[in-house]
C-alpha positions as CSV (number, residue, x, y, z in Angstrom):
1,X,-6.3,3.1,-30.3
2,X,-6.7,2.7,-26.5
3,X,-7.6,6.3,-25.8
4,X,-7.5,9.8,-27.2
5,X,-8.7,13.1,-25.8
6,X,-7.8,16.8,-25.9
7,X,-7.9,20.0,-23.8
8,X,-11.3,21.0,-25.3
9,X,-12.9,17.9,-23.8
10,X,-11.3,17.3,-20.4
11,X,-8.9,18.7,-17.8
12,X,-5.4,17.4,-17.5
13,X,-6.4,15.6,-14.3
14,X,-9.4,13.9,-16.0
15,X,-7.3,12.9,-19.0
16,X,-4.8,11.2,-16.7
17,X,-7.6,9.4,-14.9
18,X,-9.1,8.2,-18.2
19,X,-5.8,7.1,-19.5
20,X,-5.3,5.1,-16.3
21,X,-8.7,3.4,-16.6
22,X,-8.1,2.5,-20.2
23,X,-4.6,1.1,-19.5
24,X,-5.9,-0.9,-16.5
25,X,-8.7,-2.4,-18.6
26,X,-6.5,-3.1,-21.7
27,X,-4.9,-6.3,-20.4
28,X,-1.5,-5.0,-21.3
29,X,1.4,-6.0,-18.9
30,X,2.7,-2.5,-18.3
31,X,3.5,-0.3,-15.3
32,X,0.4,1.9,-15.3
33,X,1.7,4.2,-12.5
34,X,4.9,4.9,-14.4
35,X,3.0,5.6,-17.6
36,X,0.6,8.0,-15.7
37,X,3.6,9.9,-14.4
38,X,4.8,10.3,-18.0
39,X,1.3,11.4,-19.1
40,X,1.3,14.0,-16.3
41,X,4.7,15.3,-17.3
42,X,3.9,15.5,-21.0
43,X,0.6,17.3,-20.4
44,X,2.2,19.7,-17.9
45,X,4.9,20.6,-20.4
46,X,2.2,21.2,-23.1
47,X,0.3,23.5,-20.8
48,X,3.4,25.4,-19.5
49,X,5.2,25.8,-22.8
50,X,2.4,26.9,-25.1
51,X,0.4,30.2,-25.2
52,X,-2.9,28.5,-25.9
53,X,-2.3,25.7,-23.3
54,X,-4.1,23.3,-25.6
55,X,-3.0,19.7,-26.1
56,X,-4.1,16.3,-27.5
57,X,-3.3,13.1,-25.7
58,X,-3.3,9.7,-27.5
59,X,-2.5,6.3,-26.0
60,X,-2.2,3.4,-28.5
61,X,-0.2,0.3,-29.4
62,X,1.8,-0.2,-32.6
63,X,4.5,-2.7,-33.6
64,X,4.8,-4.2,-30.1
65,X,5.0,-0.9,-28.3
66,X,2.7,1.2,-26.1
67,X,2.8,4.8,-27.2
68,X,1.8,7.9,-25.2
69,X,1.7,10.9,-27.5
70,X,1.0,14.5,-26.7
71,X,0.7,17.1,-29.4
72,X,0.4,20.9,-28.8
73,X,0.8,24.2,-30.6
74,X,4.3,24.9,-29.4
75,X,7.1,24.8,-31.8
76,X,10.0,24.5,-29.4
77,X,11.3,21.0,-28.7
78,X,11.9,19.9,-25.1
79,X,15.5,20.1,-23.9
80,X,16.8,17.8,-21.1
81,X,18.5,19.8,-18.4
82,X,21.1,18.9,-15.8
83,X,19.3,16.8,-13.2
84,X,21.7,17.9,-10.5
85,X,20.4,21.5,-10.6
86,X,17.6,21.4,-8.0
87,X,17.1,25.1,-7.7
88,X,13.4,25.3,-8.4
89,X,13.8,26.4,-12.0
90,X,12.3,23.2,-13.4
91,X,13.4,21.4,-16.5
92,X,13.5,17.9,-14.9
93,X,10.5,16.5,-16.7
94,X,12.2,15.1,-19.8
95,X,14.8,13.3,-17.8
96,X,12.1,11.8,-15.6
97,X,10.1,10.8,-18.7
98,X,13.2,9.2,-20.3
99,X,13.9,7.2,-17.0
100,X,10.4,5.8,-17.0
101,X,10.0,4.7,-20.6
102,X,12.0,2.7,-23.2
103,X,12.2,5.4,-25.9
104,X,11.2,9.1,-26.4
105,X,10.8,11.1,-29.5
106,X,9.9,14.8,-30.2
107,X,9.3,16.4,-33.6
108,X,8.0,19.8,-34.9
109,X,4.8,19.4,-36.9
110,X,2.9,21.7,-39.2
111,X,0.8,22.9,-36.3
112,X,3.2,22.6,-33.4
113,X,5.1,19.7,-31.9
114,X,4.5,16.1,-30.9
115,X,6.3,14.4,-28.0
116,X,5.9,10.7,-27.4
117,X,7.1,8.1,-25.0
118,X,7.2,4.3,-25.8
119,X,7.3,1.1,-23.9
120,X,8.0,-2.3,-25.3
121,X,5.1,-4.5,-24.5
122,X,5.8,-7.8,-22.7
123,X,4.7,-10.8,-24.6
124,X,2.5,-13.2,-22.6
C-alpha cells in the first residue's frame, strides 16, 4: 500500500497532495500529474454525487499495476456522457479519467460504490 486516507482525516486538496508526494517518492515510473488529475476527478465525483460527501482514497500496486481507488456511500455507478456536449452540465470526468489511465472499473458494494483507475507499471 502506497497510501490511503479518507474524508474524516483530510480535505480533498490535502489527499491529492499526499498522493502526489507518495507517488513521487515511490520510485515508480508513472505520470504523477496524470494520476493526480484522476485522483481529483474521482474525489470530486465522490463529493458531488453522495449525500454524506464522504470518501476513502487508496493508492496501491498489485500484479504489475498502480491502482487509484475511491470508495464512497453512493450506490449509482458513474456514466460516461457525450464529450461533445460542453454546455456546463458536467459529466466529462469519467471520459477524462479513461483517457488518462489504462483501465477503469466501477462496482456497487455493500456500503456504496468503488471506482478505480489502473495503470500498467513500466518495468525498469
